[in-house]
C-alpha positions as CSV (number, residue, x, y, z in Angstrom):
1,Q,9.9,20.0,-15.9
2,V,9.4,19.4,-12.2
3,Q,11.5,21.4,-9.8
4,L,12.9,19.6,-6.7
5,V,14.2,21.1,-3.4
6,E,16.0,19.0,-0.8
7,S,16.0,19.9,2.8
8,G,16.8,18.5,6.2
9,G,20.6,18.0,6.0
10,G,22.9,19.0,8.7
11,L,25.5,18.0,11.2
12,V,24.9,15.0,13.4
13,Q,27.0,12.7,15.6
14,A,27.5,9.1,14.7
15,G,24.5,7.0,15.7
16,G,22.1,9.9,15.3
17,S,19.3,10.5,12.8
18,L,18.2,12.9,10.1
19,R,15.2,13.2,7.9
20,L,15.8,14.5,4.4
21,S,12.8,15.8,2.4
22,C,12.5,16.3,-1.4
23,T,9.6,18.6,-2.2
24,A,8.4,19.1,-5.8
25,S,6.8,22.0,-7.6
26,E,3.9,20.1,-8.9
27,R,1.7,17.1,-8.1
28,T,2.9,15.1,-11.0
29,F,5.8,14.3,-8.7
30,N,3.5,11.8,-7.0
31,S,3.3,9.7,-10.2
32,R,7.1,9.7,-10.8
33,P,9.8,7.4,-9.5
34,V,12.1,9.1,-7.0
35,G,15.6,8.3,-6.1
36,W,18.1,9.5,-3.6
37,F,21.8,9.6,-4.5
38,R,24.8,10.9,-2.6
39,Q,28.3,12.1,-3.5
40,A,31.2,12.6,-1.1
41,P,34.2,14.6,-1.9
42,G,36.6,12.7,-4.2
43,K,34.0,9.9,-4.8
44,E,31.6,9.1,-7.5
45,R,27.9,9.6,-7.1
46,E,26.2,6.6,-5.6
47,F,22.7,5.3,-5.4
48,V,21.1,5.4,-1.9
49,A,17.4,4.6,-2.2
50,A,14.5,4.7,-4.6
51,I,10.7,4.4,-4.7
52,N,8.6,3.8,-7.8
53,W,5.6,5.9,-8.7
54,S,3.1,3.5,-7.1
55,G,5.1,3.0,-4.0
56,G,5.0,-0.7,-4.5
57,S,8.7,-1.1,-5.2
58,I,11.5,0.2,-3.0
59,F,15.2,-0.2,-3.4
60,Y,18.1,0.4,-1.1
61,A,21.8,0.3,-1.4
62,D,23.4,-2.5,0.6
63,S,25.3,0.1,2.7
64,V,22.0,1.7,4.0
65,K,19.7,-1.3,4.3
66,G,18.1,-1.5,7.7
67,R,19.1,2.1,8.5
68,F,17.4,4.3,5.9
69,T,13.8,4.4,4.9
70,I,12.3,6.1,1.8
71,S,8.6,7.1,1.9
72,R,6.1,9.4,0.2
73,E,3.9,12.1,1.6
74,S,1.8,12.6,-1.5
75,A,-0.4,15.3,-0.1
76,K,2.7,17.4,0.3
77,N,4.4,16.5,-3.0
78,T,7.2,15.2,-0.9
79,V,9.5,12.1,-0.7
80,N,11.4,11.6,2.6
81,L,14.5,9.8,3.4
82,Q,14.7,8.9,7.1
83,M,18.3,8.1,8.1
84,N,19.0,6.4,11.3
85,S,22.1,5.0,12.9
86,L,24.2,7.4,10.8
87,K,27.9,6.6,10.3
88,P,30.7,9.0,9.3
89,E,30.8,7.2,5.9
90,D,27.3,8.5,5.3
91,T,28.8,12.0,5.0
92,A,28.0,13.4,1.6
93,A,25.8,15.8,-0.4
94,Y,22.5,14.1,-0.9
95,Y,20.4,14.6,-4.0
96,C,16.9,13.6,-4.9
97,A,15.9,12.9,-8.4
98,A,12.6,12.3,-10.2
99,G,12.0,10.3,-13.4
100,P,9.3,10.5,-16.1
101,Q,5.7,10.0,-15.0
102,Y,4.7,6.3,-14.6
103,S,8.2,5.1,-15.4
104,S,9.7,2.3,-13.2
105,T,12.8,0.9,-14.7
106,R,16.5,0.9,-13.7
107,L,15.7,3.0,-10.6
108,T,19.1,2.4,-9.0
109,R,20.8,4.2,-11.9
110,G,21.1,7.9,-12.3
111,D,20.1,7.8,-15.9
112,A,16.6,6.7,-14.9
113,Y,15.9,10.3,-13.7
114,N,15.4,13.5,-15.6
115,N,15.1,16.0,-12.8
116,W,17.5,16.6,-10.0
117,G,17.5,18.8,-6.9
118,Q,20.2,21.1,-5.7
119,G,21.4,18.8,-2.9
120,T,21.6,19.0,0.8
121,Q,24.7,18.3,2.9
122,V,24.8,15.6,5.5
123,T,27.8,15.5,7.8
124,V,28.2,12.8,10.4
125,S,30.9,13.3,13.0
126,S,32.8,10.4,14.7
């Protein structure tokens, strides 16, 4: 039911930073778990980061730990993904996804989510 729009992608040099935002159409977004996934050409979609509805549990893929931070701006119906120390291998289309209200299981899996955004492209040059 909730509509999601990603923004903030772009072209950046290795070592640079980008902040992606996922903005929802309704405030129930703030009581849903949210995940970020990415997919590069020729590769399968992979989990990047997730935050549960309470914000008390956060998960990161090993490949982004220490570099990426997921956070909520509830007043703006928004979840952000701050990406620092970007590497060429981070190049991908990035998607945010929201799960059912008050759900909190299997957040590293795509099937935990029932709404997906259109994606935003991140390109990191070497």
